[in-house]
C-alpha positions as CSV (number, residue, x, y, z in Angstrom):
1,M,26.5,-6.2,-6.3
2,A,22.8,-6.2,-7.0
3,L,20.7,-4.5,-9.6
4,T,17.2,-3.2,-9.0
5,I,14.9,-2.4,-11.9
6,A,12.0,-0.5,-10.6
7,G,10.2,2.9,-10.3
8,S,11.6,6.0,-8.6
9,D,9.5,6.9,-5.5
10,S,10.0,10.6,-4.6
11,S,8.9,9.9,-1.0
12,A,11.9,7.4,-0.8
13,G,9.9,4.8,1.1
14,A,9.5,2.3,-1.8
15,G,10.8,1.7,-5.3
16,V,14.4,2.1,-6.3
17,Q,15.2,4.3,-3.2
18,A,14.0,1.6,-0.8
19,D,15.9,-1.1,-2.7
20,L,19.2,0.8,-2.7
21,K,18.9,1.6,1.0
22,T,18.2,-2.1,1.7
23,F,21.2,-3.3,-0.4
24,A,23.4,-0.8,1.5
25,A,22.1,-2.1,4.8
26,H,23.2,-5.6,3.8
27,G,26.7,-4.4,2.7
28,V,25.8,-5.0,-1.0
29,Y,26.7,-2.3,-3.6
30,G,23.5,-1.5,-5.4
31,V,22.9,-0.2,-8.9
32,C,19.6,0.7,-10.6
33,A,17.6,1.0,-13.8
34,I,14.5,3.2,-13.4
35,T,11.3,2.2,-15.1
36,A,9.2,5.2,-14.1
37,L,9.2,8.4,-12.2
38,V,6.5,8.5,-9.5
39,A,5.6,11.7,-7.8
40,E,4.2,10.7,-4.4
41,S,3.9,11.3,-0.8
42,P,2.8,8.8,1.8
43,G,-0.7,7.6,0.8
44,S,-0.9,9.7,-2.3
45,V,0.4,9.3,-5.9
46,A,0.2,12.6,-7.9
47,R,1.7,11.5,-11.2
48,I,3.5,8.6,-12.9
49,E,5.7,8.9,-16.0
50,A,7.1,5.7,-17.5
51,V,10.4,5.8,-19.3
52,N,10.6,4.6,-22.9
53,S,12.0,1.1,-23.6
54,T,15.2,2.3,-25.2
55,L,16.1,4.3,-22.1
56,L,15.5,1.4,-19.8
57,E,17.5,-0.9,-22.1
58,T,20.4,1.6,-22.1
59,Q,20.4,1.9,-18.3
60,I,20.5,-1.9,-17.8
61,K,23.3,-2.4,-20.4
62,S,25.3,0.5,-18.9
63,V,25.3,-0.9,-15.4
64,N,25.8,-4.5,-16.5
65,S,28.8,-3.6,-18.5
66,A,30.5,-1.8,-15.6
67,F,29.6,-3.9,-12.6
68,S,29.8,-7.5,-11.6
69,L,26.2,-8.4,-10.8
70,F,25.2,-11.2,-8.5
71,S,21.4,-10.8,-8.4
72,V,18.6,-8.8,-10.1
73,K,15.3,-7.7,-8.6
74,T,12.3,-6.1,-10.3
75,G,9.6,-3.9,-8.8
76,M,7.3,-1.6,-10.7
77,L,7.6,-2.3,-14.5
78,A,4.8,0.0,-15.7
79,T,4.3,-1.1,-19.3
80,A,4.4,-4.2,-21.5
81,D,7.4,-2.8,-23.5
82,L,9.4,-2.4,-20.3
83,V,8.6,-5.9,-19.2
84,A,9.8,-7.2,-22.5
85,V,13.1,-5.3,-22.1
86,V,13.7,-6.9,-18.7
87,A,12.8,-10.4,-19.9
88,C,15.2,-10.0,-22.8
89,F,18.0,-9.1,-20.5
90,V,17.3,-11.9,-18.1
91,R,17.2,-14.5,-20.9
92,E,20.6,-13.2,-22.1
93,H,22.0,-13.6,-18.6
94,P,20.6,-16.8,-17.1
95,E,23.4,-16.9,-14.6
96,L,21.8,-14.0,-12.7
97,P,19.2,-14.9,-10.1
98,L,16.0,-13.0,-10.7
99,I,13.8,-11.9,-7.8
100,V,10.4,-10.5,-9.0
101,D,8.2,-8.4,-6.8
102,P,5.1,-8.3,-8.9
103,V,4.1,-4.7,-8.2
104,L,0.6,-4.2,-9.6
105,R,-0.9,-1.3,-7.7
106,A,0.3,1.4,-5.3
107,G,-1.0,1.5,-1.8
108,A,-3.0,4.5,-2.8
109,G,-4.7,2.3,-5.5
110,N,-3.0,3.6,-8.6
111,L,-2.3,1.1,-11.3
112,L,1.5,0.5,-11.6
113,L,1.5,-2.1,-14.4
114,S,-0.7,-2.0,-17.4
115,N,-3.0,-4.9,-18.3
116,E,-0.9,-5.7,-21.3
117,G,2.2,-5.5,-19.0
118,L,0.6,-8.0,-16.6
119,E,0.0,-10.5,-19.4
120,R,3.6,-10.1,-20.6
121,L,4.8,-10.4,-17.0
122,K,3.0,-13.7,-16.7
123,T,4.2,-15.2,-19.9
124,E,7.7,-13.8,-20.3
125,L,9.2,-12.8,-17.0
126,L,7.8,-14.9,-14.2
127,P,9.0,-18.2,-15.8
128,L,12.6,-16.8,-15.6
129,A,12.5,-15.9,-11.9
130,R,14.3,-17.6,-9.0
131,I,11.6,-16.5,-6.6
132,V,8.5,-14.3,-7.0
133,T,7.1,-12.5,-3.9
134,P,3.5,-11.5,-4.2
135,N,1.3,-10.3,-1.4
136,L,-2.1,-11.9,-1.1
137,P,-4.0,-9.6,-3.6
138,E,-1.2,-10.0,-6.1
139,A,-1.2,-13.8,-5.7
140,E,-5.0,-13.8,-6.3
141,I,-4.5,-11.9,-9.6
142,L,-1.7,-14.2,-10.7
143,L,-3.8,-17.3,-9.8
144,G,-7.0,-15.8,-11.3
145,E,-9.0,-16.8,-8.3
146,P,-9.5,-15.7,-4.7
147,I,-7.6,-17.1,-1.7
148,L,-10.1,-17.3,1.0
149,T,-9.3,-20.3,3.2
150,P,-6.2,-21.4,5.1
151,E,-5.9,-24.4,2.7
152,A,-6.1,-22.2,-0.4
153,F,-3.4,-20.0,1.1
154,L,-1.2,-22.9,2.1
155,T,-1.3,-24.4,-1.4
156,S,-1.2,-21.2,-3.4
157,P,2.7,-21.1,-3.8
158,Q,2.7,-24.6,-5.3
159,R,-0.2,-23.8,-7.6
160,L,1.5,-20.7,-8.7
161,H,4.7,-22.7,-9.4
162,Q,2.7,-25.2,-11.4
163,R,1.3,-22.3,-13.5
164,Y,4.5,-20.3,-14.0
165,G,7.4,-22.7,-13.4
166,C,9.2,-20.6,-10.8
167,D,9.3,-20.6,-7.0
168,F,6.9,-18.4,-5.0
169,L,6.7,-16.7,-1.6
170,V,3.2,-15.6,-0.9
171,K,3.2,-13.1,1.9
172,G,0.6,-13.4,4.7
173,G,0.2,-9.9,6.0
174,H,-3.3,-9.6,4.5
175,F,-4.4,-13.1,5.7
176,I,-5.3,-14.0,9.3
177,E,-5.3,-17.7,10.2
178,G,-5.3,-19.1,13.7
179,D,-3.4,-16.8,16.1
180,P,-3.9,-13.2,14.9
181,S,-0.7,-12.2,16.5
182,I,1.3,-14.3,14.1
183,I,2.0,-13.6,10.4
184,T,2.7,-16.6,8.3
185,D,4.1,-16.5,4.8
186,H,3.9,-19.7,2.6
187,A,6.4,-20.6,0.0
188,W,7.2,-23.2,-2.6
189,I,11.0,-23.5,-2.9
190,A,13.0,-26.2,-4.8
191,G,10.0,-28.6,-4.9
192,E,9.1,-28.2,-1.2
193,S,6.5,-26.3,0.8
194,R,8.0,-24.0,3.4
195,T,6.5,-21.7,6.0
196,F,7.9,-18.6,7.5
197,S,6.2,-17.2,10.6
198,R,6.8,-14.1,12.8
199,L,5.1,-11.9,15.3
200,R,2.6,-9.4,13.9
201,L,4.0,-6.0,15.0
202,A,1.7,-3.3,16.3
203,V,2.9,-0.7,13.8
204,P,1.1,1.5,11.2
205,D,0.6,0.3,7.6
206,L,4.0,1.3,6.4
207,H,4.8,2.1,2.7
208,G,7.4,0.0,0.9
209,T,7.4,-3.2,2.9
210,G,7.1,-5.4,-0.3
211,C,10.0,-3.6,-2.0
212,T,12.1,-3.8,1.1
213,L,11.5,-7.6,1.6
214,S,12.3,-8.5,-2.0
215,A,15.4,-6.2,-2.1
216,A,16.6,-7.9,1.1
217,I,16.1,-11.3,-0.5
218,A,18.1,-10.1,-3.6
219,A,20.9,-8.8,-1.3
220,Q,21.1,-12.1,0.6
221,I,21.2,-14.1,-2.7
222,A,23.9,-11.7,-4.0
223,L,25.9,-12.6,-0.9
224,G,25.7,-16.2,-1.9
225,H,22.9,-17.6,0.3
226,D,20.3,-20.0,-0.8
227,T,16.7,-18.9,-1.2
228,T,15.4,-20.3,2.1
229,T,18.2,-18.7,4.1
230,A,17.7,-15.4,2.1
231,I,14.0,-15.3,2.9
232,S,14.6,-16.0,6.6
233,A,17.2,-13.2,6.9
234,A,15.1,-10.8,4.8
235,T,12.1,-11.4,7.1
236,R,14.1,-10.6,10.2
237,Y,15.5,-7.4,8.5
238,L,12.0,-6.2,7.5
239,A,10.7,-6.8,11.0
240,A,13.5,-4.6,12.4
241,C,12.8,-1.9,9.8
242,M,9.1,-1.9,10.8
243,E,9.7,-2.0,14.5
244,Q,12.2,0.9,14.4
245,H,10.2,2.9,11.9
246,F,10.4,6.7,11.7
247,S,7.4,8.8,12.9
248,W,6.9,12.5,12.6
249,S,4.3,15.2,12.1
250,S,4.2,17.4,9.0
251,G,1.5,20.1,8.7
252,G,-0.5,18.4,11.4
253,V,-0.4,15.1,9.6
254,S,1.3,12.1,11.1
255,I,3.7,10.3,8.8
256,E,5.5,7.0,9.4
257,A,8.2,5.5,7.2
258,L,10.4,2.4,7.3
259,N,13.9,2.7,8.9
260,H,16.1,0.9,6.4
261,F,19.1,1.0,8.7
262,P,17.8,-0.5,12.0
263,D,19.9,-1.3,15.0
264,G,20.6,-4.8,16.2
265,V,19.8,-6.8,13.0
266,E,21.7,-10.0,12.8
267,F,22.3,-11.5,9.4
268,S,25.4,-12.7,7.5
269,R,27.0,-10.2,5.1
270,S,29.4,-12.6,3.7
């Protein structure tokens, strides 16, 4: 069983909806605690309403009291008070591996974590994580400096580890180095630098890839796999979700979405 603490995405491509579908695809029973309601369609966020801290705390305590959890992942946390609630829960349950997807902005550009929340994320939550999975812009914010060269990209996970004390996977979808047909993610795991590479797929810019990857890592860790194995399996799963994505037309507008239950994915469910 795995817990996702994240926002609710009405388009179901990201957030809690994507996380629960990902858990299910891995054979993991998923439970959730919702931090915010987000009214959105692909490429557009209409409104965001964060829950209050008492409601989030009650959600987390309710599912934790009724289910045997084996991992926790976070997505959109919205406010400083909500970050504090999550950090308090994780400190009280150090046996639960924490996977943090540091969601800072929506693809449409909307701010998904307040500035005060970002500072609390840095000081209170990241040091508790098993692994943090920023994309390149998020890694730059957490480092406080741009990542412009291959060397800076390669060393960014270790430098983030040195700053926050946890392991990092810095995703390379926004960075082209060498062969443009290859995407390379760089990680710092258990004191070692690791690289994960895959083909760059000729697919649209799909909503929810970061949520899906981090949820897949959380599912794999809940199944008992180590972090490196979990990332490798999660990367394969995400590639299949992207390659077999849905595509349809609505009102003359083309819409694409991840397929969270792709055919032919090979990873261990036990």
